[in-house]
Each structure stands twice: as C-alpha cells, then as structure tokens.
N, C-alpha and C positions, 0 to 999 in steps of 0.2 A: 738394304744394307748398310750397317751400323760402322761409322768411323770416329775414332779420337784424333785429335788432332792437336798436338802439344798442350794437351791436360795438365793442368796445375791445383793442386788441392793444398789451402795453406788455412793451418790452424794456430791460434795464439795463445801463448804458454805463459801468461803474463806478459811482459813485453819481447818474448823472444819468439819467433816467427819457426813454425815447425812445417817444413813441406813433406804432406801425406803422399802425394804423389805428385811428383816432378819432371815435366817437359817430358810426358807417355803419350807417343802416337801409335795407333796400332787402328788395324779395318779388319772386321770380323766378316764371312761369309752368311750368308742368309739360311744355308742349311749346313751348321759342322758341331762335332761335341771341343768345346776349348776349356781346356784346364789352365787354371791361374796356379802357378807354384811359387812360394818363399816363405819363408821364415815369418814368424810372428811381427805385427808392426813395420812391416813392409811396404804396407797401403793396398794389399787385393781386396778387402771389405772394402775398403772407401773406394777403389778404386768401381768395383762391382757396384755399389751404394750410386756412385756418378752414374754408369752406363744405366741404370735401373730410374733415374731420375728423382732417388731418395734425397740426393745430396747433390749440392751445386759446384760448377767449377769454381775456381778463382780465376783463371784463365785460361787462355785455349779457346776449343771449339769442340763440340762432341754433334757430329752431322748424320740426322738420320733420311736414308734415303736420299742424299744429296741437300737434305734442308739444314739451316746451321738452325741451329736453337739456341743462339745467343740472347736472342727478344724474347724465348719462351717466359709466360707469365705462368703466374702458379696454377693457372687452371690450365694451363696447354701441357704441363708435367703431369697434370689429373691425369688426364684425356689419354698422356700416354703408357703412362704407367698402367691405366684400366685397362686399355684395348691394345698395345702390343707388348705389356710387359708380363710376366708370370714368376715372383717369388717360390723361392723352397729354401728356409729357411732351418741351421742347426737346431733352434729350439722348437720346432713346426710352428710358434706363434700363431697357433689355433685361439678361438673364444671359447673359451670355457664355460660358457654358461649356454651357447648353444648347441644344437646337433649334428653331428656330421654333415647331414644332408643342408642343411642352413650355412655352414660355415662354407661349403663347395659354391651354394648360388649365390654368396654374397657381393661376389665381382660380378657377376650377371645383372643384381638388382640394381648396382650401380650404374652399370651401361643400360638399363631401360628397358629389360628383358621380361618379355611377360610373364607373368605365373607359370602358366603351362610351363611355354617352353625352356622357362628358367629348372623348372625340376626334370625336365625329361634330361635336357644338358647337363646336368648334375648328374644326376643319376650313371648315364653314359660316362661321364668322367671316372665315376668309381667304379662303374664295374670295369672298366679299361683298368685299374690299380689291383682289381680284385677285391672289393669290400662293397658291393651290393646290396651283399644280406648285415651291413653295419649303420643303415643309413640314418637309424634312428638311434643312434646312443649320442652321449656325449663324450668327448675326447679324454673325460677323468676315468672312462671306460675300459680304455683301451693301451694296446702297447704304444712301446715305442715306433718299432717298426711301421705299425696300422696308423699313428698320429701322423708320421713322416710322409706314407701313402697318400692319407688325405690332404697333406699338404703339396703333394705334388699336381693332385687330381684337382683342387682348388687352383691352381697353375695354370694349369692347362683347361679350365673348361670353358673359359674367354678364348680360348684358340690365339694367345699371344705367338707374335712374332720371336720372340726374346722369349729365354725362360734361363732365369741367374738363380745358382745355386750356391749356397752360404756354408760350407760343410756341411753337404747332406746327409753324412755319414759319419758327423764327426760324434753322435750320442749315440751311435747303433754298435751292435756285435757283428762281427763279421760273418755271417751267414747273411743276415739284413741288410748289410749295406752291402752285398754282391746283388740282393733281390733291388734295391734300390738303384744301383748302378745300372743293372741292365736296363729297369725302367726309363732311365735319362737316355740310355745309349739310342734307345728305342723313337724316344721322343726326338732325338737329335736327327733323325732322316728326313724329316720334314721343317723344322725349325733351326733355329739360333741356341744353343743350348752353352751358357758359359757358367764354371763350377771354378769356386775356391776349393783350394785342397792342400792338407797336409803331406799326403797321402801320394809320395810319387807311385807307387804300385799300380796305386788305383786308377791314377791319368794315365799312366804309360798303357797301360791293356783296356781299356773304354773310350781314351780322348783320341780322336783325330788330329789335335793341335795342343802342345802345350808352350803359355806364354810364361818366363820365368820373371817374377820381382825381383828386384831388391833397392831398398831405401829406396824407394816408389818411383824407381825408372827402369824400363825394361831391359833386360839383361839378355832375353835370348828369345828366339819365337821362331817353332820349329816348321811350323806350314804359313808362313805370311801371305798374305793376300800379294797377287800383283797387279799393276795396274790393268791391264786385260781383262781381267775380274770385276774389276768396280763398274755396278752396274746402277742406276737410280729407279727405285720404285716407288711409288707414293702410293697411301692408301687414304682415303677419306679416314675422320674418326669422327665419330660423334661425342661428343661431348658426355663425360659420367655424372649420373646424379643419385641422390638415392633420396627416396620417397621418403615424407614422413610419417608414412604409417611404417616401413622399415626401419626409420628410429627409433617409431615407440616400440616395436618389437624387439630390436637391441636392447632398446632401454628397458623394454617390460621383464625380459629373459634375465636381467643383469639383476632390477629389484628384486626379483624372486629366489634370489640366492643368497639375497639380504631380507628374508620378511619378518624378522622382528627389526632391524633396526627400521624398516620401509612404515610399519604400521605404526612404531612409534612416532616418526617422524612424522606422519600425517596426522597423530591424535596430536600433537603439538602444536601443528599447525591448523588443529580445528578449532583450539582454545579460541580464539579471538571470534571465529565464526560460532561459537555455542553463544559467544556472551552477546556478539550483536543479536545474532538469532532468536534468543529468551527475549530481549529489548521487545526485539521487533515485533516478537508472537505477541508478548502484552500489550505494546503497542496498537497493533491490528487489534486483538481480541478487545480493547479497552475503546478502539474506533467503531470496530463490527456492533459493540455494545452499544454506543450513541447513537448508531445508525438504526441498531434496532428500537431503542427508548423513541427517537425521532418518527418512525415507521408507528411503533404501538402509540405515541400519542397522538399521531396526525389527526385524527378524531376529533379531537380536544383541544389542537391547539391547532385549528388552522389559520389561515393570513386572513385574519380579522378587520374589515374594513369599516371605521364607524363614521357616523357624520359630521362626529367633532373629534378629532383627535389630536394630543399632546405631541410633538416630536421629543424622546425619549432623550434622545442623543446630545440634543441640544440642552437639556436638564444635565446631562452627565457632563458635559463639557462647560456647563455654568460652574458646576460644585467643584470641577478639578481647576479650573482658572481660581477659584475663589482658596482653594487649599495651596495651589502652588504661589498667589499673592500673598499668604499670611506667610508662608517662608522666606518669602524675598524682604518683608518686612523688617526695619531698623532692630536689633536684638541687644543695642546696648542699652536698656532700660530706659534712658533716659527723657522720652518719647510715649506718647498715648496717642496712636491711630486709631482710624475706623476701618470697621472689613464694612465694604457693600453688600450684606449680606440681603436683606430685603429687596433692594431694588435689582437684583440680581436674579432672587429667586419669582419675582414679579413678571420680570424679564421674559424670564425662559415660562412661565405659567403663559404671559400673553400671547406665546409663539402658535398657543392652541390654533389651528389650522379645521378649515371646515371643509369636509368633500363635499362633492355634489353626485352623492351616489343617484341619484334620478338620473343625471346622464349615464353614469356608469353601467346602472343597471339597463337603458337602452341599450348601450353598447354591446353589453355582455348576451342581450338576446337578437342582436340583428345580426349579420352574413358575418359582417366584420369580427363577432366576437365569437367565430365558433370555433377558433385553438382555444382559446377558453375552457370555452364549453366541454370540448372533448379532452382536453387536459384533465380538467379537475371531476374529482371522483362524484362529486356532490356539489352544491349551491343552496346555501341557505340563506333566506332574506328574514330582517325583523324588523318589527315595525313599532313605534313610536305611541303605544297603546296598552292600556291595559286593563284587566276584569276586576270585581269585587269578587271573592271567591269567600263562602262562609259554611261553616259547619253547624248547620240547624237541630240535629241528631247529639252533640256532643252532649255525656252528662252534666257539664258545668255551665249549661245554657246556649247560646248561638255565639258561636266564636269566629271573629274573621281573621282569615287564613290566609288573603295576602290581597292588598298590600299589607304585609304581616302586623297583627295586632298584637302581637307578646309586646312588642319592643314602646307600640304605644303606653299599654300599659305597666312596664316597668319605668317608663317618664323618660326615655333614652332617644325622643324623638323618633325620625323617620330613618330608614334602611338607609339615605341617604347622610343626614350625622352621623350614625353609626360608624359608615365610614368613615369620616373625620374623627369624630373620637376616639375608636378604638382601633384605626388603622385598616389597613386595607384587606389584610390577609387574617381577619377575626370572625370564628366562624359566625357569629352572630348578626354579621351583617349582610347574610345571604338570604334569598326567600325559598319558601320550600314547594314554591308552586311554579313548575318550569316546564317550561316547550319542549318537547321533543324533537329531534331531525324528522323532517319531512321524510327523507329517503330512509328506507324500510333496510339498505342494505346497510347506514350506517349504526342503525338502532341493532341489529345484529351483530353490527361488529364491535358494537361498543359494550355490550348487556347480554348477559344471559337471563332468559327468563326462565326462574325456577320454580313458579308454579302459574297455573291460571294460562293466560290467551294474548296474544297482542291485541291492540287496539282496533277495531274494525269500523267505528263510529265516532261521529266527533263526541257523543255523551258515553264513550269510556275513555280511564284513564288507569294508568300505572302507579304502584308504591314502588319506590326504588330503594333498596337499602343498601350498603358499604359491602364491599368484597368479604367481610367476615359474617354477613349475614347482619348485620346491625343496624339498627335507627338511634340517633342521639335522642337525648332529651328533649332539646330544643324543638327539633322537628315533632315529637310528640306534644309539647307544650303546644307548639304551631299550629297543630290539626285539632287540637280544641280533645284530645284523650288524654293529657292530664290539664290537672288545674291551675287556669295562669293566674287568677286571682290569687291563690293560696303562694304561688311564689311571687306577687308581686308584693303582696302584705310582707312576706320574709326580708324581702330586698330590701322594703322601708326599713323594717325593724334595726338590719346590719347599720343601712346608710346611719340611722337615728340613733346606734348605740345599745340597741337594745340585746341584740344578737350579735355574738362574735364571728358568725359565717353561718352561712346555708346550709342545714344539713342535707348531704349527699344521700337520697335515699338508694335500698338498694335497689338493682338491676331487677326488672320484671321482665319476665319471658313472653312472648305473644307465638301464637299458631300464624300461619297462614290463613287460618281461616277466620283468625278476628280482625283481617283488613279486606282480602278480598269482598266484595260486596259493599265496603264502606260507603256512603254515598255525602258528597259536598255538592254545594249548589251556585252556582255562577251567574253573575248579576252585574247585565252590562253595565257602563259608569251612566249613560243617559237614563236610566230608570232610578240613578240616586235623585233626578232633583225634582222639584215641583215648581209651578208657575204660581206665587203667590202676586196678586195684584198687580199683575205684568213684569213682574222679576222672578227671577229664576234661581232659586234655593237650596240649597247642599243639606242632604237630610242624612248623610252618612252616620251621623253620630243618632241619629232616632233609632232606638230597635225597635221599638215597634211598627215603625216607616219599612223598615227592611223587611220585618218577618213577611208583611204584607207585599211587599214586593216580590218574596223569594216565591210565597206563595200562588202569584199571579205570573211573574214574569219569568222569573229565575231558570236554566236549563238545571238537570238534575244530571249530574254526573257520578259513574260508580269506577272503583276497583275494579280490573277485570284480570289483572295481573301483577307478578310481583317479579322484580328484576335487582341483578346485582352486576357490577361494572367487570367486566371480563380482563383477568390477570395482566396485570401491567400494564392499564392502563387507565390514564388519570381523568376520574369523572369529574363531572361538577356536581351530583349528587352525592359528594362522599358523606354527607352529612343526614342522608336520607330525606325523601320530598316526595312530591306526585308530580307525574310527568302526563302533561295532556298535549293533546293531538291538535295542528297548524286550524284543524276545518272548525273547532270548537273558536277560537279566535275569528275566522271567518263569518263564523254565525252572530258573535257579537258582534264584530262590523258591521255586518249588515243591519241588524236589529237597532241600531245606532242612526244607522240612515234613515230609516223608517220613522224615525221617533220625532214626536213633535218640536220639541229642543233644539236637535240640528236642524231641521228643517227651519224654527225658526231664526236661527243665528245663521244659515246660508240665506235666506231673504234679507238679512239685512248685515253685508259683510261689514260696513263700515260702524256696528254698533254692538257694543260688549253687551250680548243679554245678560251676564249676572248683574253689570251693573245698571244698565238704560243708559248708560252715556256712551258715546265714542270713544273706541281707544284711544287709551289716554298713554304720556308719557312715563309713567311709573307715580303720578299723582293718590297719593293717601288721600283717604275720607276727607270730609270736612262737610260742616255744616252750610258754609257757604258757598260752596259750589252746588248746592240741590237748586233745581227749579221749583217755584210755587207747587207745581203738580206734583211733583215728589215731596213736596214738605207735607202736604194734603195727605198721599198715600201712607207716610209714613206714621203719621199722627194715629192714624185708624189700625195701623199695625198692634200685633200684643210686644210685650217688652221683647220674649224670647225670638220672635222674631224679626226685631230692629236690632237685635246684637247677633243674629245669623246676618241679616243682610250686609251691615260694617266689616265684619268677620269675611266676608264672600267678597264682598267691595274691595279690600285692604289686600286678599291676596290676589287679587286681580287685575292688581294696578299697573302692571306689567303686562299683562295677558294682552295677544294681541289675534286676529282671528284665526290662523292656524293653529296655534296653542290651546285655544277654547274647543275646536274641533279634536284638537287630541287629548284635552280631558275626558270629550265627552264621548272618546271609544273611538272616532271617526278611524276607519281604516282605508290608507290611500295606498294601493299597492304599485304607484307610482314613486312613492317616497322613502324606501328605506331609509331607517335609523341604523340599520347594520347590515353588511354583505359579509358571509364565511363561504370562504373557497377552500374547499376540503381537497386536498390532495391525494393520491393513489400512492406514491411513492414519495419521498425526501425530493429527490432529482424532478419529481413533477412539480413540487410544492416550488423548488428554485424556479423551473420553466414557470410559472405562473408569475413568479415576482417579477421575472424578466418580460413577461407580457403584459403585466400591469406597468413598468417602465416604459413599455414599446408605446402604452395608452398616453401616459403621462408625455413623452416625447412628442407624438404626432397632436396633442394639445396644444403645446407650447410653441409647436411649428406651426399650426391655425392661429394660432396667436388667441387660444382660450384657456389663459392660465387660471382663471379660477374654474376648471374641472379637470385639474390635476389631483391624482391622489397620493394622501399623504399619509402613512404607516407604521408604526414599529412592531416587526416580528421577535416582541422578547426573548421568547423559549430558544428563537435558531438563533439571536444574539448568546443567548448565556450558553446555548450547547457548542456555538462556534468557538466560543470563548474558550470552554471546557478545553475543546480540540486542540485549540491552538494551546495549550499549560501544555498537556499532554506531547504536544508534539514538540515543543520548547523541550522538555523535558525527557524526551526521548533520545532527541540529537546531541544534547549536552554528555547522555552515558554513553550512547554509541562513539562518540568523540575518541572516551576515556577509554574504551571497550578498543577502538582500532588501534590504539597502540600496541597493545598484544599480537593484532593481527600485522602490524606492522613486523612488530620484534619477531614473531612468528616468521615470517617472510624471509628477513634478514638471516632467521637460523638458518631456512631451508638453505639458502643460497651458499651457505658456509658449509653446509653438510656435502651440495652439489659440487664445491670446490675439491672436499675428502675424496669424493667417487672420483673426479678428476685425477686425480694424486692414484687413485685406488685402478684407473684405467688405463694410464698412461701406454701400455703397449697393445691393448685393445687399439688407441688410438693409431699408436704407428702401425699394425698388422692394417686398419682401414685406410691410412693413407699410402701404405703398400701397395693397396688392390686400387690405388685411383679415387681413392676419395676425398672433396675438397675440402676447404676449409669452414666451406659452408655448410657442408654434408657431417662434418663434425659439430658442428654448434647447433647441427637439428639433433642431432643423439641427443647433447645434454638436455637440449630446450625441453626435448622430448621428456626425460624425464623429472627433469623438473613440471613439465605440463600432468603424467600422472600422477607425480607428490601430491598438487596444487590439488586435481580434482577429486584425485583420493580422503585428500584432509577437507576437501569442500563438502563431497557428498560424506563423511561421516561425521563433520559437523552439523551440518541439516539432518541426517538419520538421529544423532546424539540430541539434538536442539529437542526436534521431532517428541522422541522416548520421553526427555526432561518436562516437554509441556504437560505430559499424564498428570505424574503426581504435582504438578503446580497445580493447573486448573482443579484440583482434586480439592487441593487445601485453600486454594482461593474461594472455592464454590462452598465449603465449610465454613467459611471466614465473614462472605459477603453472600453468599445464596445466589450469587451469578455463575451459572456453569459456562464452561468450554472458554474462559476469559482468555487462556493464552493457547493461541491459534497462528501458526507459521501459514502465512501465506505461501503459496506455491509460486507467483512471482516473484515474492522476495528472498525464496531459498534458493531460486535460480540466478539473480542476482549476488547474493552472497556468493554462490559459487562460482560463478563469474570476476566477482574482485578479487575473492581470492585466489584463482586460476592467475589471473591477471599480474599481482603482487606477487605471485610467486614466478612466473616467468619472468618480470622483471628481476627480481633477486637473484635468478639464474643466470642473466644475461653476461655478468662480468663473468662468472667461473666458463659460461659455455666459450666466451670468447678466447679464456686463459688457454681453453683446450684445444679449439681450432687453432692457434700460434703456436706451439707444440712441434718442436721438429720434430720428425720422423725416422732419422735415425736415432734420435738421443733416446726418443721413447722406445725403439724397437730393442734397444741395450738394457732397457730397465727390468727388475726383477719384479 
C-alpha cells in the first residue's frame, strides 16, 4: 500500500518559492484504478513523479508498504522504480535506436534477469498488448498507438506493484485511446494504476477512483481509503544493475544511428595512434635490422679475448676528460696553458692488461665451464706462432707470401709498422694468409663455396674472394701473381719524383681454374735457422737457402676450393687471400718440436741460443761483452756471417725463453694468444659476457686478481650506441606526436558531451526504469570505450597499411627491406593507451550525464 502524508514540493523561481504540491495526503489501495484530474499546472505530473520516485518531495513522507522513504538514498529510489513502478508516458519515451523487444527487455536487464528469461517475459508482455509480431521493429516504424502499447508492455514486464500513466491517451485518437484505457483497466485488476488525465469522461468511465487537485492540494477523493483497509506488506527487492555489456549494446546501437560522425570521430582519434605507430614501426624496424646485423656478424665479431688488451673505455674517458679540461681553460687570451696530452695518452696506453688465457682455457674445458661450452656455438683458440709461406712457382721467382713480403719490398717495414704508419683500417696492413675457423659450421655459415670443395686435409687450402667475386691487386701481388719488383720500382720512382703517380693497370679477369690447384709452400720457422760455430743464425733472407729448405722440408699445399663471404656478413677476407686449416698449424708446431734448434733451446732454458749468452735485460751487442772463446769464433767467421750474428744478437736483446720458442714456431696449446667465443645469437652473446663476469667474480672472491679477464666488445658497444640514439630520437618524436593523441582524446570527450546532450531523454527513460547514476555513467563510458577501441584499431590498421609503401620507399633508398614493421605488442599497447586516454576524457561527460535530473531529462524534446 502507498501512503502520501503531507507531501510538499517546492520549486524556486528566482527568489520566489512555488509550491507545486502543497500538503497533499492520500493513500492508495494495492489494486485500483485511480485517475488524478485537475487543470494544467495544478501539480498532477509532479505528484505522479513523486509517487514514482523520479522526483523527491520537499517535506512530508511517502510510505511504501509501511516503510518511510525519508532516509532513502539514490540507490533505494533506483531499486524502487525498477521493481515496484512502471511508467507510461504521454510521449511514449521509447529509445528509438533499440528494437521493440530491446525496449521492453531493458527494465529486466536492469533487474539482472537472464537473457533467456528476459526475452521470454518481454515477448509475453508484448503479446499481452497485441504486439508479438512487431518485436523486431524499431519504434520509428510504428504508429502512435503501437508505441504506447510498447510503453505499456515495458511498464508491465517487470511485474510492478504500481503503474503510473501520465496522459497515456493525450497523443492518441479516440479509437486508440479506448484500446489503451481498456488495457489499463485490465491491468488495474491486480495492481495499482494511477493515471493523470485531462479527460474527465475517460476517468469516469474507466477509473474506480477519482482524485481532483487544485493548486497542489487535493480538493476531492471519490473513494478514499479507510483506516481498516490500511495494510502493510513489504517485498524484498534486489538492487538493479546494468551490466557493462548492456551499456555497450545501448551505446553501440546509438552510435550506429550516427555512423558517419562515429567514423570521422574515430579517424580523428586515430591520428595520434598512426603517428606514434609509424615512429614505433620505424624504430622497431631499425631495432630488428640492428639485431639482424648483430646476428649476421656474430661469426666475424665474436667475444675476442686476447692475451694483451687495452681498455678502450679508459682511452675514451681520457680523451673526453681532455676535451672537458680544454673547455674549462681560461678564455681571456691572457694566459697560455698546457694540455696534458702525452701523459694522458701514455697513461691510458699503460693501462694495457694481460689476460691469463691459459687459466681461462682450463676453466672452459673443465666441468665448471660446461655452461660456456653449451652456450657458445663454437670456441676458437689462436696461438702466437707463425709459419713462413712461399710461392715457388710464381712467374716472378720465389715470393714470400707470409709474413707479407710485399710490405718489405715497398720499404714500408713490417705489417705491425704499417698499422702504425697507415692506420688500423688501411687494407695494406692485412695478411693474405689467414687461418679459417676450425668449426665446419662456422665455415659454412660465413662462406659460400662457389667452386671446388672444402678442405679435408692439412695440405688443402681455400682461395677467398669478396662478395662480388673480386680479389684485390694487393692479394695478387702478395701471392706472387703480379710483379712485386715492378710495383716497388714504380713506388720508389713516385717517392723520388720521377713519376707523378703509379698507373693503375686495367682490371684482369681470371677463371676459377686459374686458382684451383695453385700450390704454395709452408716452411716451419725452425727450418729458417742453421748452426754456425755453436750459434744459430737466421737465413730467412737467403733465397738459395730457402729454396733448398723448401725442397727438403716444406709442406706443399694447394687450393682445392674458392669461397666468398655470405651476403650481409662481414669477413676478414674482404681483400682476398688464402685460408688454411689449423691442422697445418699443428703440423708446423710438431715439426718445430722435433727440430734440433728447439731441442737445443729447451736443453738450455737459461741460455739464448741466438746470442750464446744468458737471456739479458735488453743489452745491445758490444765487443766488450764477448768472451775470449766468442772472440776467436767471430774471427774465423766470414764478414756476412758476422753481420748476421750482430743483427740476430740485437734482434734478440729483449728475448726470453718463451719468446724464443714462439719465434721458432713452437706450439703450446695450453697458452693461447686469443680465445674467440662465437655465440648462437645476440642474447647468447650477452649470456657469454655474463658468464665471463661470473668467472671474474669467482677469481676475485678466491683472491686471484691475476686471472681476471678484461676485454672490450667494440662492435657491441657501437651497436648499443646506435640503438640508444635511435631510441632517444624515437622517444622525442613520440612525445611530440603524443600531443595529438591527447588533443584527440579531449576532442572525443567533447563529442561525448555532445552525445550526452543528444541523449538526455534517453537518460530520463533509463532513470525512470530504475537505472542508477552508475548505470548512466557506464552507458557513456561504454560509448567512449567503443570510440576509443575503434580509433585504436583504425590507427593500428592504417599504420600497418602505411608501413607497406614506407618500407618500399626505404628499401628503394637503402636496400634494407621491411624497415617499417609495427610489432603486435606495440600495436596492442597503443590501442590500450588510446582506450585509456579516451575513457579518461569521457569521465567528465559521463559524470555530467549521471547527475541529470530524471524529471527534467524526460521533459527534454
């Protein structure tokens, strides 16, 4: 039972207080048809809204089944409207973008009824009003009478205790009005129907009770409730709640009525996403390219541990400190200061560290080094020994291939001196006699075999050309295929001013057959020395001696295959040259071990066999230092042998036992001069670096600082620097483009607010059916969610499409394919960010919508 006690409703018009309802008290039975009559402005609709919980009274009390509503919260009123009240409006107030069925289902949706039950009850309600066959139509496709019957079905579907009808026949013709009134009369048999009308005839004919109002007060009641009839019945009601999916459905259907605006809004919102996506695509493409380069060059740029290494970071820090110090000097031009350049550079050079690779090799080969062995694709060891290589069959006589004899003939000193004179990157400081990797996997990963076969024995070598099947004239001169003497003469003529420049000869073409089968001779270093009167002399400059030794002791090696570096790999054979197997090195080392000179040195570890004296501390040759026996030996020697002895003596002034063995070509596999760790991937390379760090930490903890390994990964540092620069540029560009993303989000917020203004009536309808403020917020949050998601997907899609022509242009300019690729993770993140920003931008409009007064919202046209 519904009781109104002294209800007062006041409005403010400026400073004036208007009482729309003035001290109105009335009680309604649970089942009756009550008509409220009165002139316009007498408070009929206001009173109806108060009964329905749409409007709150200023004073008095509305008692529902014996319970006062004075302490009702907004949520309580929402629950009351959803479960106990059904509204029928003069203007129908249907949601035009929803079907008839969806309009009727909406109240059930708010009540949390399941989908199947919801549909079943909605169809039953529509069948009751004679519209079962119209369930899929939109309200715009129906007549006024049909729409009013839909409104009645919507009011009844939740089985309310009270049906409130505000001028239900005001917009209908007479025949339709009669139909509607008959429906209401039928409904009033089992519930309370309160109707506001201007038509006293209809009220008299159909109503069981008529209440008349004037100036907000009740002036008559045809059938008032007696005290004996007052009962108190209370029904538990669950709180209404609209699911987010329902909110999405409402918003989606609304947006579909404005497809063009929705699409344009989404496109505008996607512009920022497109900008950031393109930057991210290029950044990702560059990162992928760097990763590819890192992987492609892994074989050529392994972790290279040398027995002596300089900390390049210290050198760079020193140079930077010098630059900073120079900037800080007095700039008033009144003082001349000094810059500590020499001292700083010498200090950095003196920072050269010695690595105990012997201990590290033991560690790698032990059980503790299992992880290093498993992580590395290959481990290559190099040793401080060399072999003398000759081409005896050269058309220009005996040619020394290694150590490179061309450099000596040009008068440029040794290869080491060339590095100092011409710089580390000068091609002519390289050897053409190069050891190939032991691992066949590395060989095949880095080289393509273009003719012949891979070496199977130590006496088989490969000719290496560059990626364009070219071999430099430097390699041809070094191998004795071009005349070194002619080149040396021309060079001296240029130096002496007799020629302006050396004429560049025309490019000569060779066939593979010209090189396949080419033979070279390898002579162990120990075989370059002879014992004369107890002293061992170097005969490497004696051509006749060398030819004799080649005939008796040299290994004959021949070219069995021709290789070139694989595409996108950086090879040490870019100039051309020959690759030999480590088995040949082992053979030369074995020959040295069996030689008389090595045996003599090992039998006398304290005596330098080249000088006949104990190992000195750098003392040069002096006649005063000779013993009488040595003086007598020298007197019996020819002059050229004496000169050779003095030269050998001076060359060995700083010699040690170990350096002599190395000079003689002795191979000690326990003492590598370098260790190269080849990684399977860049991640594995970083893991190897971490494992070396772990090894160093262990050595430090065990108090063995001499075993700590120091190295600088120059390539990794360079690529990391490039990556850092790319990331920095990308972040700056993204920051600029993000402004457009924020602006577009604000724009979407404004458009959402416009949508709020357009859907005010819908807000009132939803509130009348019991939708809470939170439900209204969800409706508009769902709208911004849909727009934000559409904008994000549109932006990601357009970015992917734009990446196609961008990649084509970049490939045409740089030759690098697929440089613009949007990572799927990045695309999802961009969509999520855009969604969040859009939702944030829509919070204010959604909040404004939720605070709309439902009565005022229903009055909006």
